[in-house]
Residue, then its C-alpha position, 0 to 999 in steps of 0.5 A: m606660253k603655258l600652252n606650248r609647253r604642255q604640247v611639248l612636254w607631252a609629244g614634241g619629245g616628252i612626257a615630263a607632266s607627270a614624268l615623277l621621280t624615282a624610287c629609294g633603294g631596293d633592286e628594280t626589275s624589267s617586268k620581264s619573264p623570270k630567266g625568260t622561261e615563260k611564254p607570253r601569252r595571250g589575254g587579259t585585261l591590263r588595269i593601268g593607273a595614270l596622272g591627271r586632273a579632270s579640269a584638263i581631260t581632252r580628246d584631241p590627239h594634236g591638242t594639250q595634253a597635261n594630263e598623263s592619261d589622256y596621253l597614254i589613251i591617245s597613244l594607244v589609240y592614234d599612231t604616228l609616223t615614229v617612235p622612240g628606239a632602243e638602238p637606234n632611238t627612233a623606230p618605224r610606225l605608221a612610216a615603215s620607212w623614210k628616206s632624205s634628199e641629198d641636201l637633207k630637207t626633203w623627206t619621204f616616208t612610207l607607209a606601212k603596209g596594211a595599215k588601217f584605220h579601226d573601222g576597216s578603211p586603209v590609211t592612205a597619204e591623203d590621210v597622213a598629210w591632212s593630219l600633219k597639216r592639222l597638226r601644223g595648226t595647232p598653237s605648238g604645231a612649230s615645235r611639233l614639226p620643226g622647220i615643216k609648213a604646212g605648205n610645204i606638207r604633201a601627198e603622193g601617191e597612196d603610200t607616200v608622204v613628203l616633208v619639205s623642211d626649210y633648212a636641213n634637218a638629219e633629225l626630223p625622224l626623230l623629232l616626230r616621235l610620237t607627236t605626229f598621231v594621224l586622223k582620218k582626213d576631214t574629220p570634224d573637230k566635234e568628232l574628235a571623241k569618236a575619230p577611229g584611230t590606227g593603234p594597238f587598242k580600240l576605244d571601247w568607252f571613255r568616261s571621265g578621264n577612265a577609259r577601256l581599250v581592246r585590242n585592234e585585231d588587225w593592227y599592221g604592227g604585229d600581234v597584241l597579246l592583252d585583250a583590253v587595257e584600261v586606264k584610270i585617272f588619279e590626281s596623286p601618286q599617293a593615291m594611285a599606288n594605294a589603289l595598286l597595293a589593293g589590288q585595284i590596278d596592275v600598273a601604276s606609272n611613274v608614281g614616285a618615290v615614297a610609293a616605291r618605298t613602301a612597295e620595296k616591302r612588298e614581294d608582289i609588286q615590281i618596281v619597274r626602273r627606267p633610266n634616264d627618264m627626268a631632266m630638272p635643270i636650273v635655268m639661268r636667264t642669260a639675255d639679262g638679269p644677274f645670270a647674265d654673265a657667264k662667270v656667274r653661271e659657272a660659279l653656280r654650277l660649280a657651287v653645287d654638290r652633284e652626289a649630295m643633290v643625287k642622293q638626297v633629291l632621288s633618293g640615289y635612283g639617277t645619276v650625277a649630271n654634267d649641264v648638257l641635256g640629251t644624257g642618253d643620247p648615244a651621241y651624249a659627249k660622255d668625255l666633257p670634263q665631269r663639274s665636281r664642287d670647288l667652292a672657291k673656284a665659284k666664290s673667286l668666278l663670282d667676284e670677277a664678275g663683280f656679282d652682288l652678293s648683297r641681294t637675295y635672289r629668288l629662284l622660283t619653282t612648283e610642285d608639279i613634280p614630287g622632288l622639284a622644289e625639294a632640289a630647289t630648296l637643296f640647291a639653295s642650301q649649297v650656294r649659300e656656301a659661296g656667298v650667293k642667297v636664294e629665296v626659294v618661291k613656289q608658285e601654283s603651276a598655271t602662275f609658274w607657267e604664265k609669268t615664270w616660265l621663259k621669262g624668270d632670271l632663275y627657276t626650275t624647269y623638268w623634261g620627261t625625256n632625255d635621250s637626244v641632244v638635238f630635242f633640247a637644243s633644237k625646242t630650247m637653245v637655238s636662238d629662235s626656238a619657240q621654248n628658249e627657257a633662258a633666251w639664250k642666243n649664241a651665234d657659235f651653238d646655232a651655227a653648230y647645230q646647223k651644221a650637225m643638221a646638214t651633215k648626213g654621215e652619222a659618224e661625221r653627225t655625232q662630231a658636230l653634235q659633240e662640238l654642239q655640246k662643248i659650247e652647250y656645256a661651257e655657255s648655256g643657261y641650264l645647270l643640269w645637276g643630275m638624271a633621275d630614273g623613271i619608275d612603275l610598280a606593277a603587280s606581280a603578273v605583268r610583264d614586258l612593260p616598256v623600260l624605254p625612258g620618257y614617253g617610250r612607256v606609253q608603247l604598251e602593246t607588247a605587254w602581257l599577263a602571266r594568269 
């Protein structure tokens, strides 16, 4: 199960494995040209730090990318069919366009004209179809290609790929974002380390998790300004921040609150803020156990002081959330009543549910990301005022993902993407989802999801998604108290870093250096 979690964190829709928390205080910048006075210039090497561990390095674009450094390299070398966008939040990449059948089950993707591999050979529909079938055969293939079986992927002609879903799926292009990396057909596993990609940068060298990528002069997606990108792996955000402050790198990606505090005092360092970047919900098991009663789950949601959580855990760099994941989605239901702390109501609900207040309940967490364990500790302190005794237990990462995730009664989790209600619904909440974190089975929710996915009109689908969110808000096993902003630190010369939340930040093809 740990494998599936890591896969879906990075490529299925979120770079959460190291999508770290945010800075505190100070104004942020988007690393744009001051007042638009500078003209983007060509040239230079961008040195970027990214988190990772030597023991977890992978070179397989369809494999487990537990390291952000690996995922960054792979995303720059290999293109996917679709990528994150601003508005709409799904943009074309290797697929220039797509269309669906009337029943939303058959999707036809037309490849971008002029797309070539780095060795000069053209990208064909056969290459794409083979890559998608290979992806589907991985342990997390079902979640990365939802509803698509390998036998229902086919090439038509040179530039068309057809995917047939088992069910209507109006949001399939969104769910394929930065997950469908394309390789040349029949690439042997032993040659993955040197397999040519189609992306804006070509691999020059790779050593122990560090890499140098050079500009792809023939990239079909447009002009790439940087001569090269050098990715340096760091095991801790502190070491990465120190390297930035010492001038050894130009960008510290997702560096965290402590480093950002230090950077505030440096006029030569930019703080790049990405809102709606990280969700850190508390998961309550709904299938059985002490939190199976919806009244108990509602009581815990009402016992939380959300503003205090955002202020103390996120140092104010975040926003209060309302127990629905996907707050950055244009279809997010902003009209749901905002939950606020109500200890009297919480105590009343616990009493009605017959909740055992004499017991001490364990809240399992990890220190995978800064702030996660701190959030658990503050939560435990707050719910104690409603009479609920919670002991926070920190587990080593491997133990947590193997023994607690998907199984525990009460635990923390985190996701580094939050611009899609559908992403979370499909991967973590429908009854048969592979990553059903709360073991939640709700026939009304399943029906609402299927209805939304079978609705072709955007306005009508938005309405259907908001009905789905109402059920999630009232019944799910998630307590989402706040949304963290993401923070990158950059040297003063860096321009036009991506500001999309979550995994959108790996799209460095428009970045440039003003020096």
